[in-house]
N, C-alpha and C positions, 0 to 999 in steps of 0.2 A: 121802406125808405132807405136809400143808399147812404152809407156813411162815407164822408169824403176820404178818410184814410183807408177805406176798403175798396175804392174804385178799382175794378179789374180783378178783384179777388172774390168772386162769387161764392167760393167755398167758405170763406170766412163769414160772409153775410148769412149764409145758410146755417152755419154752426150757431151763430148768435140767435137767429130766429128759432131754430130748433130748441136750444136750451132755454131761451126766454119764454117759450110757450108752455113750459112745464108748470105744474101747480106750485104755488108759493112754498109749500112745505118741502118740496123737492129742490129748492133753490136756496139752501142756506150757505153752503161753503163750496167754492170751486178753486182748483189749483190748475194753473196753466204752466206746464213745463216747456221751456223754450218760448217764452212769451214775447220775445223781441220788444218792440215799442209798445206792447200792450194793446194793440188794435182790437183783438178779440175780447180779452178780459175786461177792458175798459167799458165795453158796450153790454156787458152781461148784467142782468138784474138779480144779483145774489147779495146776501147780507155781508158775507165775508169773502174776500178774493185775495189769492196769493199768486203772484207771478214770479216764476224762476227763469233766469237766463244766465248763460255762462260768461257774458261780457259785461263788465262793470259800467263801461261807457253807455251801453245800450240800456242798462237798468236806470242809470241817471236820467237819460232822455225819456224813458217810459214814465219815471216818477214825475218828471217835469210836465209831460203831457197830461198825466192824471191830475196834477194840481191845477193846471190851467182849465181843465174841463170839469173841475170841482168834484172829482172822484176821490173822496177821502177814505173809502173803505178798501183800498188796495194796498197790500204790502208787497214790496218787491225784494227778492232775495237772490243771491248768487248761488250757482250750483255747477257741478260737473256731473254729467251722466255716467253711470247710473246713480241718480240721487236717492238718498235714503229719506223717506218721508216719516213724519211723526203723527200726522193728522189722519182722522177718519173723515172723509168728505163725501159730498153728493156727486161731484163731477171732477174728473181729471182730464185735461186736454193735452194731447201730444201731437201737434200738427206742423207740417212744413219743415221738418228737420230729421225725422226718424230714418230717412233713406240713407243716412250716414252711419247707422248703427247695424252691426252684424245681427242677422236674424236670431241666432240662439241667445244672444245677450238681450235683445229687445223682448223676446218671448219670455225669458226668465224674469225680467223686471216687470213686464205687464202682468204676469201671474202674481208676483208679489204685490203690486199695486192693487190688483183686482181683489185678491183674497184678504189682504191685511190693511188696506187703507180706503176701501170703497164701501160705503154703506149699502145695505140691501136696497135694491131698486135704483142704485146709482149707476153712473155710466162713465166709461172711458171713451173719449173721442179721439180717433186716429185718422190719418190719411195714408193711403198707399198710392204709389205712382208706378206705372208700368211703362216707363220711358227709358230706353237704353242709354240715354245721356246721363241718367242717375247711376251712382255707384251701386246701389242696392235697390232692387225692386221686391218689396215684401209681398207675401201672399197672406191675406187676412185669415184664410182657413188655417194656416200654420200657427199664426199668433194666438188664435182662440181655441185651438183643438182641445186643450185641457181645462177650459173654463166652463162653469155652469152658467151659461149666459144666453141672452137673446141678441142676435146681431141685427142691427137696423142700418140700412143704407140711407145716408142723408142725401147723397147726390154723386153725380159724375161731372168731371170738369176737364179743362185742358190738360194735355200731356198724360192722358189716361189716369188722372187723379180720381180716386174714389174716397169719399169720406164716410166713416162708419161710427155708429154709437154701439159700444159693447156694454149691454145692460146686465147688471148683476141681478139674478133672480131673487125675489123676496123670500 
């Protein structure tokens, strides 16, 4: 079922379907870093949801959209990347913005999030884009090379976008 706010963004719909298909015990807490208007996190069936974005006006709009859609279990917070996390969670989402982050910085933070903030069996969801119009085109093999993980490809999309789940081994 297509969500109105996601029309034309098949990758977002696929992320939502992938994460909502997990067993209930694997869907306790999710963090979306760079949540924008909350279009992904708002549609996830998790008990606790935290959306981070760097723009306060975007966070206010996301909060408003959550209220009118009766989503009371989402907390929105401001951040600047690289954000320091305090939580241990099932899922961390970083999509549609990491092409602005230098590869070494992204890799270092991904390793921190993976090792120190992701529960065993949990996943980090990322997208890579191989479009020369983007400032940085990340290679998923570089990002995960030091991680004890299973790499799951969620899908391929426009602009050579690929979405992956990086699953932490139990």
